[in-house]
C-alpha positions as CSV (number, residue, x, y, z in Angstrom):
1,X,0.0,0.0,0.0
2,X,1.2,3.5,-0.7
3,X,2.0,5.8,2.1
4,X,1.4,8.6,1.7
5,X,-1.2,9.1,-1.0
6,X,-0.9,12.5,-2.6
7,X,-4.3,14.1,-3.3
8,X,-3.1,17.3,-4.8
9,X,-5.5,16.9,-7.7
10,X,-8.4,17.8,-5.4
11,X,-7.3,21.4,-5.1
12,X,-8.1,21.5,-1.3
13,X,-4.8,23.0,-0.4
14,X,-6.3,26.3,0.7
15,X,-9.1,24.8,2.7
16,X,-7.8,23.3,6.0
17,X,-11.3,23.0,7.6
18,X,-13.1,20.6,5.2
19,X,-15.1,17.7,6.6
20,X,-14.9,14.0,5.7
21,X,-18.0,14.2,3.5
22,X,-16.4,17.0,1.5
23,X,-13.2,15.0,1.1
24,X,-15.3,12.1,-0.1
25,X,-17.2,14.3,-2.6
26,X,-14.0,15.8,-3.9
27,X,-12.6,12.3,-4.4
28,X,-15.6,11.1,-6.3
29,X,-15.7,14.2,-8.5
30,X,-12.2,13.3,-9.5
31,X,-12.6,9.6,-9.4
32,X,-10.3,8.9,-12.4
33,X,-7.4,10.7,-10.7
34,X,-8.1,9.0,-7.4
35,X,-8.2,5.5,-9.1
36,X,-4.8,6.3,-10.6
37,X,-3.4,7.3,-7.2
38,X,-4.7,4.1,-5.7
39,X,-2.9,2.0,-8.2
40,X,-3.7,-0.7,-10.8
41,X,-6.8,-2.8,-11.0
42,X,-9.2,-0.6,-9.0
43,X,-12.9,-0.2,-10.0
44,X,-15.3,2.0,-8.0
45,X,-18.2,0.1,-6.5
46,X,-20.0,2.3,-3.9
47,X,-20.1,5.4,-1.8
48,X,-21.5,5.3,1.7
49,X,-22.3,1.6,1.5
50,X,-24.8,0.8,4.2
51,X,-24.2,-2.3,6.3
52,X,-26.6,-3.3,9.0
53,X,-26.3,-5.0,12.4
54,X,-29.2,-6.0,14.6
55,X,-29.5,-2.5,16.0
56,X,-27.4,-0.1,14.0
57,X,-26.6,1.0,10.5
58,X,-23.0,1.8,9.5
59,X,-21.8,3.5,6.3
60,X,-18.5,2.6,4.6
61,X,-17.1,5.7,2.9
62,X,-15.8,4.2,-0.3
63,X,-15.9,0.6,-1.7
64,X,-13.7,-0.5,-4.6
65,X,-13.1,-3.9,-6.2
66,X,-9.5,-4.7,-7.3
67,X,-9.7,-7.2,-10.2
68,X,-6.0,-8.0,-10.0
69,X,-6.2,-8.9,-6.3
70,X,-9.7,-10.3,-6.7
71,X,-11.1,-8.6,-3.6
72,X,-13.1,-5.8,-2.3
73,X,-11.2,-2.8,-0.9
74,X,-13.0,-0.7,1.7
75,X,-11.7,2.9,2.3
76,X,-12.4,4.8,5.5
77,X,-11.6,8.5,5.3
78,X,-10.5,10.3,8.4
79,X,-9.8,14.0,8.8
80,X,-7.1,14.2,11.4
81,X,-5.1,11.7,13.4
82,X,-5.7,8.0,13.5
83,X,-7.3,6.6,16.6
84,X,-7.7,3.1,18.0
85,X,-11.4,3.4,17.5
86,X,-10.8,3.9,13.7
87,X,-8.9,0.6,13.6
88,X,-11.7,-1.2,15.4
89,X,-14.2,0.3,13.0
90,X,-12.4,-0.7,9.8
91,X,-11.8,-4.2,11.2
92,X,-15.6,-4.6,11.9
93,X,-16.4,-3.3,8.4
94,X,-14.1,-5.8,6.7
95,X,-15.4,-8.7,8.8
96,X,-19.1,-7.8,8.0
97,X,-18.3,-7.2,4.3
98,X,-16.6,-10.5,4.1
99,X,-19.6,-12.2,5.6
100,X,-22.3,-10.4,3.6
101,X,-20.8,-9.4,0.3
102,X,-17.7,-11.4,-0.6
103,X,-18.3,-14.5,-2.8
104,X,-16.4,-17.7,-2.4
105,X,-14.1,-16.9,-5.4
106,X,-13.1,-13.5,-3.9
107,X,-10.0,-13.1,-1.7
108,X,-10.5,-11.6,1.8
109,X,-11.6,-7.9,1.8
110,X,-9.0,-5.3,2.4
111,X,-9.6,-2.3,4.6
112,X,-7.6,1.0,4.3
113,X,-7.9,3.9,6.6
114,X,-6.8,7.1,5.0
115,X,-5.9,9.8,7.5
116,X,-3.9,13.0,7.7
117,X,-1.7,11.7,10.5
118,X,-0.9,8.3,12.0
119,X,0.6,7.5,15.3
120,X,3.0,4.6,14.6
121,X,2.6,3.4,18.2
122,X,-1.1,2.9,17.8
123,X,-0.5,1.0,14.6
124,X,2.3,-1.1,16.2
125,X,0.2,-2.1,19.2
126,X,-3.2,-2.6,17.6
127,X,-4.5,-5.7,15.9
128,X,-4.0,-3.9,12.6
129,X,-0.3,-4.8,12.9
130,X,-1.1,-8.6,12.9
131,X,-3.6,-8.6,10.0
132,X,-2.6,-8.9,6.4
133,X,-5.7,-7.2,5.1
134,X,-5.8,-4.0,7.2
135,X,-3.8,-0.9,6.3
136,X,-3.3,2.7,7.5
137,X,-2.0,5.3,5.1
138,X,-1.6,9.0,5.4
139,X,-2.8,11.3,2.7
140,X,-1.4,14.7,1.7
141,X,-3.4,17.4,0.0
142,X,-0.3,18.7,-1.8
143,X,3.3,17.8,-2.4
144,X,5.5,19.6,0.2
145,X,7.7,22.5,-0.9
146,X,11.5,22.2,-0.9
147,X,11.6,24.1,2.4
148,X,9.0,21.8,4.0
149,X,11.0,18.8,2.8
150,X,14.2,20.2,4.4
151,X,12.5,20.8,7.7
152,X,11.0,17.2,7.7
153,X,14.4,15.7,7.0
154,X,16.0,17.8,9.7
155,X,13.3,16.7,12.2
156,X,13.9,13.0,11.2
157,X,17.7,13.3,11.6
158,X,17.2,14.9,15.0
159,X,14.8,12.1,16.1
160,X,17.3,9.5,14.9
161,X,20.1,11.2,16.8
162,X,18.0,11.5,19.9
163,X,17.1,7.8,19.9
164,X,20.8,6.9,19.5
165,X,21.7,8.8,22.7
166,X,19.1,6.9,24.8
């Protein structure tokens, strides 16, 4: 899985206060570009796919089918930082989707959480780390400038040096 996805084609750079449904709408308006960013073999299936439990309705943001992998791919969009609740949610979506939608000839459903920031500790210690079909990827609304890249590299070097002195 890619990490990060670059969604510069959405032209949301100047709007830092958009909501998840606005991100979803922007992605669907530019679905061809988004499919290219996802990679080969993706076909769009559904938006806000409703799945039901005995007492609740849930809505999966985006559903794709990858004909190369022969499986459904569920995408949960998150504005902001990844939480452990997000991981539990995508895991539940994948399990329900496998039970209700997947045919016997399909491979297990894949779940992807797209978020603006991910805490590697949460990823490391959650069950997402032990599953082959759940992924967390960051997305960026634009490619960083040369100055932003330099600051990021300097911050990474400082973090590496700090860990080496522990």
